[in-house]
NUVOLO-65017 format. One record per residue (C-alpha): x, y, z. Coordinates in nm, 3 decimals, m for minus. Each point is the difference from the previous one (the first is absolute). Layout:
       X       Y       Z
       X       Y       Z
...
end
This chain:
       X       Y       Z
   2.087  m5.850   0.684
   0.180   0.228  m0.254
  m0.003   0.288   0.294
   0.126  m0.264   0.227
   0.314  m0.052  m0.254
   0.001   0.339  m0.094
  m0.018   0.060   0.414
  m0.189   0.313  m0.057
  m0.345   0.101  m0.136
   0.068   0.055  m0.372
  m0.286  m0.205  m0.167
  m0.339   0.086   0.046
  m0.303  m0.270  m0.102
  m0.102   0.264  m0.271
   0.366  m0.035  m0.173
  m0.102  m0.397  m0.106
  m0.149  m0.064  m0.336
  m0.165  m0.321  m0.183
   0.289  m0.183  m0.236
  m0.135   0.038  m0.373
   0.023  m0.365  m0.023
  m0.122  m0.261   0.268
   0.296  m0.195  m0.027
   0.222   0.291   0.143
  m0.159  m0.037   0.329
  m0.303   0.138   0.192
   0.145   0.352   0.082
   0.307   0.192  m0.140
   0.202   0.293   0.166
   0.159   0.271  m0.226
   0.344   0.057   0.144
   0.071   0.317  m0.227
  m0.045   0.237   0.348
   0.148  m0.265   0.230
   0.324   0.028  m0.234
   0.064   0.335   0.059
  m0.028  m0.045   0.354
   0.261  m0.300  m0.006
   0.179   0.167  m0.262
   0.017  m0.339  m0.285
  m0.201  m0.029  m0.288
  m0.355  m0.140   0.011
   0.095  m0.335  m0.133
   0.287  m0.028   0.254
  m0.251   0.114   0.268
  m0.278  m0.237  m0.096
   0.267  m0.289  m0.010
   0.176   0.101   0.337
  m0.361  m0.003   0.162
  m0.065  m0.363  m0.064
   0.280  m0.097   0.184
  m0.109   0.216   0.260
  m0.413  m0.045   0.056
  m0.048  m0.356   0.177
  m0.295  m0.163  m0.056
  m0.277  m0.159   0.226
  m0.311  m0.217  m0.011
  m0.156   0.312  m0.209
   0.267   0.126  m0.254
   0.148  m0.320  m0.158
   0.220   0.125  m0.260
   0.157   0.344  m0.129
   0.209   0.030  m0.266
   0.147   0.272  m0.219
  m0.140   0.100  m0.349
   0.218   0.321  m0.116
  m0.092   0.318   0.215
  m0.243  m0.215   0.160
  m0.038  m0.267   0.322
  m0.279  m0.213  m0.039
  m0.161  m0.159   0.263
  m0.218  m0.381   0.015
  m0.218   0.000   0.276
  m0.160  m0.390   0.149
  m0.301   0.015  m0.220
  m0.262  m0.165   0.299
   0.143   0.228   0.273
  m0.113   0.280  m0.270
  m0.337  m0.184  m0.077
  m0.079  m0.002   0.409
   0.143   0.344   0.053
  m0.209   0.190  m0.307
  m0.309  m0.216   0.071
  m0.033   0.044   0.365
   0.044   0.375  m0.041
  m0.272   0.036  m0.242
  m0.217  m0.244   0.181
   0.060   0.218   0.330
   0.022   0.348  m0.170
  m0.317  m0.075  m0.234
  m0.115   0.321  m0.159
   0.277   0.190   0.172
   0.270  m0.186  m0.219
   0.176   0.197  m0.267
  m0.030   0.339   0.226
   0.296   0.151   0.007
  m0.050   0.261   0.288
   0.291  m0.035   0.207
   0.229   0.214  m0.247
   0.292  m0.244   0.030
  m0.024  m0.351  m0.086
  m0.120   0.017  m0.375
   0.149   0.295  m0.152
  m0.180   0.328   0.175
  m0.334   0.076   0.134
  m0.203   0.301   0.042
   0.059   0.024   0.379
  m0.375   0.182  m0.010
   0.131   0.284  m0.253
  m0.308   0.145  m0.122
  m0.042   0.010  m0.358
  m0.298   0.174  m0.214
  m0.125  m0.203  m0.311
  m0.183   0.213  m0.223
  m0.208  m0.245  m0.271
  m0.332  m0.037  m0.208
  m0.012   0.344  m0.071
  m0.351  m0.051  m0.232
  m0.172   0.373  m0.109
  m0.333   0.015   0.092
  m0.251   0.059  m0.321
   0.230  m0.217  m0.179
   0.014  m0.368  m0.118
   0.147  m0.262   0.251
   0.265  m0.192  m0.220
   0.219  m0.312   0.021
   0.322   0.261   0.038
  m0.167   0.117   0.315
  m0.043  m0.381   0.117
   0.334  m0.065  m0.064
   0.098   0.333   0.202
  m0.218  m0.117   0.315
   0.102  m0.382   0.003
   0.376   0.105  m0.007
  m0.074   0.272   0.248
  m0.150  m0.204   0.233
   0.243  m0.317  m0.031
   0.288   0.260   0.044
  m0.187   0.095   0.332
  m0.006  m0.393   0.130
   0.375  m0.070  m0.109
   0.131   0.306   0.143
  m0.221  m0.027   0.317
   0.149  m0.364   0.000
   0.370   0.165   0.024
  m0.094   0.190   0.265
  m0.153   0.350  m0.132
  m0.255   0.152   0.165
  m0.215   0.091  m0.330
  m0.253   0.299  m0.064
  m0.232  m0.084  m0.297
  m0.079   0.345  m0.162
  m0.177   0.006  m0.326
  m0.026   0.376  m0.163
  m0.251   0.067  m0.238
  m0.070   0.213  m0.266
  m0.375   0.206   0.080
   0.071   0.320  m0.134
   0.107   0.125  m0.332
  m0.051  m0.032  m0.384
  m0.073  m0.377  m0.011
  m0.304   0.082   0.258
  m0.165   0.327  m0.235
   0.019  m0.228  m0.295
  m0.193  m0.283   0.173
  m0.272   0.266   0.130
  m0.027   0.190  m0.294
  m0.070  m0.340  m0.206
  m0.294  m0.039   0.283
  m0.156   0.311  m0.116
   0.002   0.026  m0.335
   0.030  m0.407  m0.149
  m0.324  m0.179  m0.101
   0.169  m0.322  m0.079
   0.181  m0.143   0.313
  m0.192  m0.344   0.007
  m0.135   0.097   0.309
  m0.308   0.226   0.143
   0.245   0.326   0.087
  m0.286   0.201   0.116
  m0.109  m0.316   0.205
   0.353   0.007   0.164
  m0.032   0.355   0.081
  m0.326   0.040   0.147
   0.095  m0.042   0.376
  m0.298  m0.236   0.063
  m0.023  m0.349   0.155
  m0.015  m0.157  m0.342
   0.370   0.084  m0.025
   0.005  m0.306   0.202
  m0.118  m0.228  m0.238
   0.340   0.048  m0.157
   0.280  m0.210   0.091
   0.325   0.141   0.092
   0.164  m0.123  m0.313
  m0.260   0.112  m0.266
   0.096   0.332   0.149
   0.344  m0.055  m0.017
   0.021  m0.094  m0.324
  m0.235   0.300  m0.126
   0.251   0.225   0.131
   0.264  m0.129  m0.202
  m0.233   0.012  m0.289
  m0.049   0.353   0.063
   0.381   0.081   0.073
   0.111  m0.156  m0.335
  m0.313   0.216  m0.189
   0.131   0.301   0.163
   0.351  m0.021  m0.030
  m0.073  m0.157  m0.424
  m0.149   0.346  m0.028
   0.217   0.218   0.198
   0.289  m0.074  m0.279
  m0.199   0.035  m0.292
  m0.291   0.314   0.063
   0.184   0.333   0.126
  m0.296   0.162   0.116
  m0.067  m0.327   0.205
   0.374   0.023   0.102
  m0.078   0.312   0.182
  m0.386  m0.100   0.176
   0.232  m0.275   0.153
   0.258   0.258   0.090
  m0.240   0.246   0.191
  m0.175  m0.292   0.162
   0.370  m0.139   0.142
   0.001   0.330   0.155
  m0.316  m0.038   0.183
   0.078  m0.320   0.104
   0.309   0.161   0.183
  m0.184   0.299   0.095
  m0.236  m0.238   0.173
  m0.271   0.187  m0.152
  m0.363  m0.086   0.098
  m0.147  m0.090  m0.365
   0.258  m0.321  m0.051
   0.031  m0.083   0.382
  m0.329  m0.230  m0.005
   0.059  m0.190  m0.286
   0.402  m0.006   0.093
   0.013  m0.144   0.323
  m0.304  m0.228  m0.096
   0.203  m0.175  m0.280
   0.341   0.010   0.177
  m0.156  m0.214   0.272
  m0.126  m0.255  m0.290
   0.357  m0.050  m0.070
   0.110  m0.013   0.348
  m0.258  m0.265   0.063
   0.070  m0.209  m0.299
   0.398  m0.003   0.078
  m0.062  m0.108   0.367
  m0.213  m0.295  m0.196
   0.350  m0.050  m0.160
   0.245   0.036   0.303
  m0.227  m0.278   0.197
  m0.031  m0.243  m0.305
   0.398  m0.011   0.009
   0.106   0.003   0.356
   0.121   0.328   0.032
  m0.062   0.290   0.237
   0.114   0.370   0.034
   0.147   0.178   0.377
  m0.078   0.374  m0.196
  m0.221   0.075  m0.282
   0.198   0.304  m0.188
  m0.166   0.208  m0.222
   0.134   0.311  m0.284
  m0.327   0.187   0.166
   0.170   0.013   0.311
   0.311   0.106  m0.026
  m0.013   0.208  m0.319
  m0.044   0.370   0.174
   0.278  m0.106   0.227
   0.201  m0.119  m0.284
  m0.033   0.377  m0.166
   0.064   0.152   0.308
   0.356  m0.206   0.024
   0.064   0.107  m0.324
  m0.086   0.363   0.035
   0.174  m0.002   0.315
   0.365  m0.131  m0.164
  m0.057   0.217  m0.357
   0.100   0.312   0.249
   0.292  m0.178   0.083
   0.111  m0.065  m0.353
  m0.054  m0.394   0.010
  m0.258   0.038  m0.265
  m0.070   0.260  m0.265
  m0.255   0.175  m0.229
   0.026  m0.073  m0.371
  m0.264   0.081  m0.223
  m0.263   0.052   0.286
   0.072  m0.352   0.147
   0.210  m0.074   0.317
   0.238  m0.247  m0.116
   0.304  m0.188   0.148
   0.312  m0.008  m0.243
   0.147  m0.338   0.075
   0.282   0.096  m0.246
   0.206   0.094   0.255
   0.015  m0.334   0.184
   0.009  m0.225  m0.348
  m0.407  m0.014  m0.018
  m0.208   0.145  m0.196
  m0.284   0.342   0.059
  m0.275  m0.085   0.138
  m0.369   0.206   0.033
  m0.129   0.004   0.389
  m0.233   0.286  m0.043
  m0.163   0.043  m0.354
  m0.097   0.309  m0.154
  m0.341  m0.021   0.118
   0.121  m0.002   0.398
  m0.076  m0.325   0.004
   0.243  m0.275   0.217
   0.129  m0.267  m0.240
   0.087  m0.342   0.110
   0.312   0.105   0.112
  m0.144   0.276   0.183
  m0.238  m0.256   0.218
   0.347  m0.240   0.055
   0.110   0.297   0.209
  m0.295   0.016   0.175
  m0.045  m0.379   0.052
   0.392  m0.086   0.115
  m0.078   0.251   0.306
  m0.306  m0.105   0.072
   0.126  m0.378   0.013
   0.315   0.072   0.188
  m0.205   0.217   0.238
  m0.251  m0.281   0.079
   0.217  m0.317   0.009
   0.362   0.153   0.016
   0.159  m0.328  m0.200
   0.353  m0.097  m0.043
  m0.109  m0.017  m0.375
  m0.286   0.033  m0.276
  m0.008  m0.221  m0.324
  m0.262   0.107  m0.200
  m0.034  m0.272  m0.283
  m0.088   0.119  m0.283
   0.005  m0.081  m0.388
   0.335   0.025  m0.197
  m0.098   0.294  m0.220
   0.018   0.216   0.340
   0.398  m0.067   0.061
   0.141   0.305  m0.093
  m0.321   0.193   0.134
   0.084  m0.128   0.357
   0.384   0.108  m0.053
  m0.119   0.331  m0.022
  m0.227  m0.056   0.274
   0.229  m0.126   0.289
   0.246   0.273  m0.163
  m0.260   0.261   0.059
  m0.090  m0.153   0.364
   0.353  m0.025   0.116
   0.070   0.389  m0.078
  m0.320   0.070   0.208
  m0.043  m0.212   0.258
   0.403  m0.136   0.089
  m0.132  m0.240   0.223
  m0.119  m0.229  m0.310
   0.333  m0.054  m0.196
   0.038  m0.363   0.007
  m0.347  m0.055   0.111
  m0.209  m0.002  m0.297
   0.028  m0.268  m0.286
  m0.136  m0.043  m0.305
  m0.089  m0.428  m0.060
  m0.131  m0.066  m0.359
  m0.151  m0.268  m0.171
  m0.054  m0.177  m0.314
  m0.280   0.054  m0.262
  m0.298  m0.239  m0.051
  m0.021  m0.028  m0.302
  m0.298  m0.085  m0.262
   0.093  m0.181  m0.348
  m0.143   0.331  m0.154
   0.215   0.241   0.204
   0.032   0.179   0.307
  m0.354   0.036   0.192
  m0.152   0.361  m0.035
  m0.285   0.160   0.230
   0.003   0.326  m0.175
  m0.083  m0.225  m0.337
  m0.194  m0.244   0.202
   0.160  m0.311  m0.141
   0.066  m0.157   0.357
  m0.053  m0.294   0.165
  m0.151   0.049   0.345
   0.157  m0.162   0.297
  m0.326  m0.167   0.117
  m0.023  m0.155  m0.342
   0.325  m0.144   0.008
  m0.141  m0.167   0.363
  m0.333  m0.109  m0.129
   0.135  m0.185  m0.330
   0.295  m0.205   0.206
  m0.299  m0.089   0.207
  m0.234  m0.094  m0.231
   0.309  m0.222  m0.164
   0.054  m0.121   0.353
  m0.341  m0.128  m0.018
   0.012  m0.227  m0.279
   0.327  m0.155   0.097
  m0.180  m0.077   0.334
  m0.312  m0.133  m0.205
   0.009  m0.353   0.132
   0.085   0.052   0.324
  m0.375  m0.043   0.149
   0.084  m0.136   0.339
   0.210   0.355   0.107
  m0.122   0.191   0.261
  m0.050   0.398  m0.049
   0.100  m0.048  m0.385
  m0.070   0.389  m0.075
   0.224   0.098   0.277
   0.275  m0.232  m0.056
  m0.011   0.109  m0.374
   0.017   0.420   0.115
   0.305  m0.127   0.202
   0.194  m0.196  m0.300
  m0.097   0.231  m0.263
   0.110   0.317   0.188
   0.344  m0.219   0.074
   0.000  m0.069  m0.396
   0.035   0.396  m0.086
   0.208   0.056   0.324
   0.266  m0.265  m0.100
   0.003   0.093  m0.334
   0.074   0.349   0.057
   0.249  m0.026   0.265
   0.224  m0.277  m0.119
   0.117   0.248  m0.256
   0.307   0.225   0.120
  m0.195   0.309   0.104
   0.207   0.207  m0.286
  m0.136  m0.244  m0.283
  m0.285   0.038  m0.193
  m0.267  m0.243   0.024
  m0.223  m0.113  m0.312
  m0.283  m0.198   0.192
  m0.090  m0.282  m0.104
  m0.321  m0.114   0.153
   0.004  m0.400  m0.084
   0.342  m0.052   0.117
  m0.059   0.219   0.317
  m0.283  m0.243   0.134
   0.150  m0.336  m0.085
   0.033  m0.291   0.234
   0.332  m0.049  m0.104
   0.338   0.220  m0.065
   0.125   0.322   0.162
  m0.380   0.112   0.114
  m0.177   0.082   0.296
  m0.222  m0.300  m0.028
   0.279  m0.273   0.006
   0.115   0.154   0.315
  m0.346  m0.030   0.164
  m0.055  m0.320  m0.148
   0.334  m0.113   0.205
  m0.095   0.142   0.293
  m0.322  m0.159  m0.044
   0.179  m0.362  m0.090
   0.179  m0.006   0.326
  m0.304   0.086   0.190
  m0.147  m0.310  m0.155
   0.310  m0.175   0.069
  m0.012   0.117   0.389
  m0.366  m0.103   0.058
   0.053  m0.347  m0.141
   0.286  m0.050   0.225
  m0.268   0.118   0.266
  m0.270  m0.248  m0.116
   0.250  m0.300  m0.027
   0.154   0.071   0.355
  m0.326   0.004   0.162
  m0.093  m0.340  m0.192
   0.308  m0.230   0.040
   0.213   0.242   0.222
   0.060   0.064   0.336
   0.358   0.186   0.031
  m0.042   0.333   0.124
   0.293   0.093  m0.194
  m0.201   0.016  m0.287
  m0.323   0.180   0.131
   0.245   0.345   0.019
   0.003  m0.020  m0.400
  m0.416   0.015   0.058
  m0.020   0.333  m0.225
  m0.229   0.146   0.236
   0.280  m0.038   0.248
   0.328   0.121  m0.128
  m0.118   0.361   0.046
  m0.001  m0.037   0.428
   0.313  m0.326   0.010
   0.281   0.058   0.135
   0.256  m0.137  m0.238
   0.277  m0.064   0.269
  m0.250  m0.322   0.086
   0.019  m0.083  m0.341
   0.182  m0.372   0.065
   0.051  m0.017  m0.359
   0.333  m0.192  m0.133
   0.079   0.241  m0.273
   0.370  m0.194  m0.063
  m0.303  m0.217  m0.222
   0.020   0.302  m0.243
   0.250  m0.119  m0.254
  m0.131   0.026  m0.324
   0.141   0.288  m0.202
  m0.317   0.103  m0.073
  m0.120   0.084   0.373
   0.323   0.108   0.078
   0.026   0.222  m0.298
  m0.374   0.115   0.113
   0.102   0.107   0.361
   0.340   0.203  m0.146
  m0.290   0.150  m0.233
  m0.235   0.092   0.346
   0.311   0.146   0.151
   0.073   0.277  m0.276
  m0.344   0.124   0.016
   0.091   0.287   0.300
   0.284   0.133  m0.228
  m0.219   0.003  m0.288
  m0.211   0.252   0.175
   0.257   0.161   0.109
   0.117   0.062  m0.333
  m0.325   0.095  m0.117
  m0.035   0.289   0.250
   0.303   0.122  m0.101
  m0.002   0.031  m0.348
  m0.387   0.053  m0.012
  m0.091  m0.299  m0.204
  m0.260  m0.197   0.097
   0.084  m0.230  m0.318
   0.283  m0.178   0.234
  m0.270  m0.121   0.221
  m0.201  m0.075  m0.288
   0.305  m0.211  m0.199
   0.082  m0.172   0.328
  m0.368  m0.137   0.094
  m0.048  m0.128  m0.375
   0.315  m0.172   0.039
  m0.059  m0.136   0.365
  m0.368  m0.171  m0.095
   0.164  m0.140  m0.344
   0.259  m0.140   0.251
  m0.267  m0.176   0.216
  m0.173  m0.134  m0.278
   0.263  m0.168  m0.144
   0.100  m0.094   0.334
  m0.346  m0.154   0.085
  m0.052  m0.161  m0.331
   0.376  m0.190   0.045
  m0.014  m0.082   0.382
  m0.277  m0.150   0.162
  m0.194   0.152   0.289
  m0.282  m0.093   0.141
   0.097  m0.398  m0.088
   0.334   0.051   0.158
   0.082  m0.203   0.314
  m0.119   0.200   0.312
   0.345   0.164   0.112
   0.079   0.059  m0.365
  m0.358   0.182  m0.020
   0.036   0.182   0.277
   0.307   0.160  m0.096
  m0.110   0.057  m0.377
  m0.363   0.147   0.097
   0.194   0.256   0.251
   0.213   0.050  m0.316
  m0.332   0.087  m0.209
  m0.150   0.190   0.260
   0.296   0.251   0.058
  m0.053   0.022  m0.355
  m0.351   0.099  m0.007
   0.089   0.274   0.269
   0.249   0.159  m0.160
  m0.236  m0.005  m0.365
  m0.276   0.136   0.237
   0.241   0.260   0.131
   0.141   0.143  m0.320
  m0.321   0.003  m0.203
  m0.111   0.213   0.320
   0.245   0.245  m0.081
  m0.111   0.027  m0.369
  m0.349   0.044   0.098
  m0.094  m0.309  m0.071
  m0.313  m0.194   0.261
   0.064  m0.388  m0.009
  m0.276  m0.280  m0.044
  m0.045  m0.274   0.205
  m0.084  m0.213  m0.317
  m0.134   0.077  m0.373
end
């Protein structure tokens, strides 16, 4: 419409924004860029455009407010368009794969997201849980925006923390499990659960770490043990491989429980030699320097800080291993970009790593990125697997489930209650973490997370289940007292297979402010998905879903649906079916499964 007035393609749909107040209109166009083109001020441009654009049956009003031109749509036509689009697209509604309509999509550009990163032989705490939930959600959001995603997980399975754990297993008699039985390599090992083994290793690591700090003789023993692990000494490889497998088996259980997966598992043990070779090769080129028996990278040359890449014992550090890792990742997948989802304490570390990689492997320039996220803090302070005062990720999931089961105690007729409780509790934990901005610190509140009201995962699932119930009741009512074939299309089992163009629904009847407001909210969903991808912020989707659920529940309390006259009922049922589909689509991006009833 504006382009017709200008007689050129100056304005793209992505240039449009939502006004700060509903009374301004439905969409706004900032006129700053156009003003330069027309050699006018932005205010003059907005006022001039009002007189140039022609209104039609869809756009019913335009007005200039400051440097913006604002448009108001025909509410019923907007509702018809968005509801029909949602019921036609179904689970594809909101996908921005075309790259032109909603702010730019990935167009199948390949991105590797590296997340999770639990170290073997250490506790899996709620910090890891936030990492995994954020990484999986970002993978889904970027996929929805057209990117081809590779999920990678880089795990520390070699280094001092392993030596501390294995030393403790060999020397401590008070780890509260029969360690001799654990190490017996006979069938009795199978009697101990995967979780028992993981808990045992976590305690062993904490014990070994504590002794490493306070006893110089023990410190030397652990350093010696670490050398044996790096050198693959046969005397330690048996117990190393067995306990490593215990950790990895346990991690797999966690991944399945939170519904994530990986295309490639990388390990420090497979890249440390290549990393050391890369550093030594570039030492000869002068990129690295020798200092007090170690090999360092002088970051000060680039406004950064110096880091050790090979220590004085000749072992590659995390830094050197990252050189080998990058080389392997680019060789195997050739991604456009690699995003490392790692905590905020590593911001300066990654600046050095990325700079070193740019010099060593120029092809990586602009293709390596660190995406930090906030801490999950406890009231008593930051967690520490070294000190042993951690909140385990699976403990949190278990506690949430127990709280949900208490709330659902009176749902005696609910089929598969335990399965439903697992999904609801998983939603509680996921939403409580993801609703926070990615850089925000979190003080996890269990009671708030499992609440069936307020900004919570259970509240969103309850809203979806509520709409399911309304649609089921509409089906029963239809079978008993209605014969209108138009009505049957709203059977919740038929909607996914229906052709919306056959829906003979009179959308002109959607005149209530709350229902036209709902339709307008639904129309914004694809832009929210695009924005969440662009800003790497799942909380944008979490916030939107809560607002949509609030608006629906407010609408349903105020406006009759099932008791409305037939034609109005049809239109309103179509509207709430579209709400349900959009909620389900958004929850899917957050890694949250919906339930039929709860």
